[in-house]
Steps between C-alpha positions, in 0.01 A plus 500: 500500500639624165530244225834410376576596126461200285840368366516507135721242326608390150599171351841484332646238258787315656689474168485871368359702787212626289168585678317385171376169645167337477327198678446227235382203713399447861312243674598150597828528327592822664565835353688536179607829374635629159723797426413678198838653466725180493228228467601347853230262603514345853355500853808698652410870501641796701273723695627841619329802674460817294688807630302752701444723179335203319746500214551154343855360511725567204576212264866402464 
């Protein structure tokens, strides 16, 4: 049986839509992310699949 291609996804900032997001904390408190573009800090983050060609989403 052929293997399914692995889905590739990217994390996006919910405030500015940037893909320049990093994980700054995670364990008992849960995951906390920081956007390097707008300095958003929080646990709410958007995750979306990359298009078939693998290009990252454009920032607004």
